[in-house]
Every structure is written in structure tokens, then in C-alpha cells.
N, C-alpha and C positions, 0 to 999 in steps of 0.2 A: 464305493460303487465304481466299476470301470465303464469305459465307453462301450456302447452296445452297437455291434455291426448289424445294420438293418437290411442291407442289400448289397450284393457284390457280384460282378460278372466280368467275363472276358470281353474286352472292347477293342477298338482299333482295327488294324489290318486283318487280324485273325477273324474278327467278327464279320468284316466286309467280304471276306474271301479273297483278299489281295495280298495275303502274307506270302513271303518268299522264304527260302531256306535260312536266310540270315535275319529274318524279322524277329523282333522281341515280341513276347506275349504280354500285352498290356491289360491291367485290371483296374476297374473303377468301382468304388463303393461309397456308401454313405453310412455315417454312424451317428448315434445320439449320445451327446455328452450328458452326464447326470445334470438334471435341471438345476440343482442347488449350486453346482459349480459355475453356472452362468450368471449367478446373482452377486458374486463377490467382487473384490477388487481386482483379482487376477483371473481372467477368464481363460479357458483352454484354447489352444490353437484350433482354428476352424478347418484347417487342411493338414493332412498327414501324407507324406510322400516317402516311399521306400524303394530301394533298388534290390534286384536279384532276390525275389521277383519284383517286377515293376508294378507297384500298386499305388494309386492315388485315391485317398478317401477324404470326403468332405463332410463336415458336420451338417446335420439336417437343415438348419436354417440357411447356411451358406449354399447348400445344394439347391434349396428351393429358390433362392434369389438368382442363382446362375441359370437355372432351368426356366424361370419366369422371363428371363432376358433372351431366351431362345438359344442359349449356348449349345452348339451342336454336339460337342464332346460329352458334356454332362447329360444332355437330354437322351442320348442313345441308351443309357442304362435302363430307362423305363420301357424300352422297345426291343430288347434283345430276344432272339429265339430262346425258347425255354432251356435248351441244353447248354447254353452259355452262362447261365446263372450258377454261381458257386455258393452263394449265401442268399437264402430267401426266408424272411420272417413274416409274421402276420402283418406288421406295419409296412414292411417292404411290399407285400402283395397289395395292401391298400393303396400305396403310392402308385403302383403300376395301374391300379384300377381307376385312378383319377388323372392319368397322364394327359388326357386331352384338356384338362383345366389349365395347363401351363401354356397352351398354344394361343398365339395371336398373329394375325396376318403380317402386320408391319414388322414385328420383332423377328419373326421367322425369316422374312425376306431380308431384312437388314443383317441378321446374324449369319445366315448361310452365305450370302453374297460377300459379306464382310470378311469372313474366314477364307473364302475362295480368293478374294483379292489379296489377302495376306500371302497366300501361297504363290500368287502371281508375282508379287513384289520380290519374293525370294528368287523366282525364276529369272527376273529381269537382270539380276546381278551375276548370272552364271556364265555369261559370255556367249560364244558362238558354237559351242559343242566341242571345242578342242581342249578339253580339260581332262583331268585324271579319271580313271574308272570309278573311283570312290565318289568323286563329285558328280559324275554321270548318274550313278545309282541314286544319290540324294536328289538330283534334279528330276529324275523319272518319278521318284516317290512324291515330290511336291506336285508334279503335274498330275499324277494319278489322283491325288487327294483334291486338287482343284476341281477336276471333273466330277469326282465322287460327291463333293460338297454341293456343287451346282445341281447335279442330278437328284440327290437326296432332298435337297432343299426345295427344288421345284415340285417334286412329287408330294412332299409334305404340304406345301403351300396349296397345291391343287386338290388334294384328296383328304387332308387331315390325318394321314397315316405316315409314320416314319418307317421306311424300309431300311433295314440294317444290312442284311445279306444281299449282295448283288447277284442277280440271276446268272449273269454272264460277265465274269471279270475281264474277259479278253479285250473288249474295246477300251477299257480303262488302262490295261497294261500297254496296249498298242499306242494309245495316246501318250502315255508316259515316255515310251521309247522314242517316239517321233519328236517330242519336245526336247528330250535329252540329247537328241542328235542335232539340235540347233534350230528347230522350227518354233521359235518363241512366238511367232505370229499366230500359230495355231492356237496357242493358249490364250493369246489376246482376243482373237476372234471368238473363241468358244465362250470366254467370260462375257463378252459383249452380247453374244447371241442369247445367253441365258438371262442376262439382265433384261433384254427386250422381251424374252419369253415370260418372265415374271410379270412384266407390265401388261401383257396380253391376257393374263388369267384373272378371272373373277373368283377369288378364293372363298371357300366356305368357312374359313376360320374367322373368329370374331375379331373386332378391333382391339379388344383388351383381353388378357387372360382372366380366368376366374379366380382371383386372389382369395376370395372368401372360402372356397373349397380347399385351397392349398393351406390357408391359415388354420382351418379346422383340423386338417390332418396333422399339422405341426403341433398344435395344442394337444392332440392325442398323444403324440410322441413325448411332449413335455410331462404330461400327467403319468405316462407309463414309466418314465425314467426319473422321477423325482426321488431324491435321496435325502432322507431326514437325518442322517448321521452328521 
């Protein structure tokens, strides 16, 4: 029995509406390894990464652990616009149906601000804007994603809904260009403002995710993909 691809879609800049002419098309998916293979001495790899096309796939249990931790990249697979899904199965649709079970206030706040801070740390080492055009493009990209993570995370923290497609990408592009031109303080101030903004919100999200709901889904996956051979 082979791995079963349960859900896959186009994520990243293309999904956000931030892709440029040189942007790669990133795909994310999750698969179920045959249950019997998880019980032996040598268990299968939990993640598979391929290039051309760029596809990252996580085994169902690892996917659940990452999503329960609030991982922004992983979580967006459950919230994509319908047209961005390339593989949808019954179990994949069930996962989408329980996506709110993965949410918790503290983990969402920590994960989104944490990933945004990682983008800022990259910006801090870019200098004063007097670098190559290639470095400037990467700097603008990091800045765009810093703002995007802050914006998405705050909306999710405030409403319980993760918005993937940005209604107007222009402010994010403009922000990236300003930071790439040397305005690192803009990125620093923006991150601080969003941190304060999170603190001012009374989130409707629970203190802890609903792991029982997630566990029941994962056990359905295991039963559906048990291989007796």
C-alpha cells in the first residue's frame, strides 16, 4: 500500500496575492502513510519535499502536531480558497471541517508574532539599502511577509477566521519596497504595534485547542489506511 495524498493545494505568495513574475508556485499537502508501516522498526519519513515543482507534504500525524502548535504555513492548507485545492479527498474535507479545533489564543499569538519576528531578524542583517538588486528583492519579500503574518495573525486572533487571500496587496508591496529602501525602523515599529494590538484584543479563541476532535480524525485516517499485507 502506498502513501495516500489526502489534501493538497497552492499556498504561499500565489495564494496571498503577492506573487510576482519571478515567484515560485509553492504547494503544500498532507498524506497518510499505511498504518502498518508506522508500527515497525523503521517508520517512514514524516515529511517529503520535492523541487520543480516545489511541493512539501507532511504525514497526517506530523501535520496535526504542527497545526496544533499554530504553525502559520501549515495551517493555511485548511483555509485556502476552493480554487487553490488540487487534491481533496473525503478525509481531507473532514479535516477542513474541523479546522477551528486546531486554534487556541496563545499558540496563534505566539506562532504568528514569532514567525514575523523571524522575518524581522533577517531584515536586521540587510544593511542600509545599498545592496544588490537581488538582495533588495529578498529584503522586500521578507518585509512583505512580516506584515502579512502580523495582519493574518491578528485577524485570526480577533475573529477565529484565517484569511488567506489579501483583499488589497498594494499596502504589503509598498511596505516591502520602503523597508528594502532602508527603512528598517518601519518594520521595527510595525512589529511593535502589532504586538501591542494583540495585547489589546479579547480573543474568542479558546485557551487550548480541541485535541480530542483532532485525535478522532487522525484515528479515522489510521483505520482507513491500515494495510494487513
